[in-house]
C-alpha positions in Angstrom: 2.1 11.1 -42.4 0.2 14.1 -43.7 0.7 16.0 -46.9 2.0 19.1 -45.1 4.7 17.2 -43.3 5.5 15.1 -46.3 5.7 18.2 -48.5 8.6 19.6 -46.4 10.8 16.8 -47.7 12.8 17.1 -50.9 11.8 14.8 -53.8 14.9 12.7 -53.2 14.0 12.3 -49.5 10.4 11.4 -50.4 11.5 8.7 -52.9 14.2 7.5 -50.4 11.5 7.0 -47.8 9.3 5.1 -50.2 12.3 2.9 -50.9 12.8 2.2 -47.2 9.2 1.1 -46.9 9.7 -1.0 -50.0 12.7 -2.7 -48.4 10.5 -3.5 -45.4 7.9 -5.1 -47.6 10.6 -7.2 -49.3 11.9 -8.2 -45.9 8.5 -9.3 -44.7 8.0 -11.2 -47.9 11.2 -13.1 -47.4 10.0 -14.1 -44.0 6.7 -15.2 -45.5 4.9 -12.7 -43.2 2.4 -11.6 -45.8 0.2 -9.6 -43.3 3.1 -7.2 -42.6 4.2 -7.3 -46.2 0.7 -6.0 -47.2 0.9 -3.3 -44.6 4.2 -2.1 -45.9 3.0 -2.2 -49.5 -0.1 -0.2 -48.5 2.3 2.4 -47.0 4.4 2.4 -50.2 1.4 3.3 -52.2 0.2 5.8 -49.7 3.6 7.6 -49.8 3.7 7.6 -53.6 0.2 9.1 -53.6 1.3 11.8 -51.2 4.2 12.6 -53.4 1.9 12.9 -56.4 -0.4 15.2 -54.4 2.5 17.4 -53.2 1.8 20.7 -54.9 5.4 21.2 -55.8 5.3 17.9 -57.8 2.0 18.8 -59.5 3.9 21.4 -61.5 6.4 18.8 -62.7 4.6 16.7 -65.2 7.5 14.3 -65.9 7.7 13.4 -62.2 4.0 12.7 -62.0 4.4 10.3 -64.9 7.3 8.6 -63.3 5.5 8.3 -59.9 2.4 7.0 -61.6 4.4 4.4 -63.5 6.3 3.4 -60.3 3.0 2.9 -58.6 1.7 0.8 -61.5 4.9 -1.3 -61.5 4.8 -1.9 -57.8 1.1 -2.9 -57.8 1.8 -5.2 -60.7 4.8 -6.8 -59.1 3.2 -7.5 -55.8 -0.5 -7.7 -56.5 -0.7 -8.6 -60.2 1.2 -10.8 -62.7 4.5 -8.9 -62.9 4.0 -8.2 -66.6 6.8 -5.7 -66.4 9.2 -8.5 -65.3 10.9 -6.2 -62.9 12.9 -7.6 -60.1 13.0 -6.5 -56.5 16.7 -5.8 -57.0 16.0 -3.5 -59.9 13.5 -1.6 -57.7 16.0 -1.4 -54.8 18.7 0.0 -57.1 16.2 2.6 -58.3 15.3 3.7 -54.8 19.0 3.6 -53.6 19.9 6.3 -56.0 17.4 8.7 -54.4 18.6 7.7 -50.9 22.1 8.6 -51.8 21.1 11.9 -53.3 19.1 12.7 -50.2 22.0 12.1 -47.9 24.3 14.7 -49.6 
């Protein structure tokens, strides 16, 4: 997805889509398919980066902080030592809220 197309989505839609990709990564992990899990995680990070780059979001400093922390937490959870001790369920609950808002 390119920034122009991604930028047409609302913030809630963007985070909801990131959450969908996160759910795919979790699904692949449960199936011990780490190749597809890694692809999904790369996509999650790519979508977070696109959201940060979105010019509308550049003007919202608190969202940039939130997105940057989300990126850090996800990388730590799946590629690091999970020092934040966050569960996949906690992350799914976070993403679900945005998905619900986007559907309204």
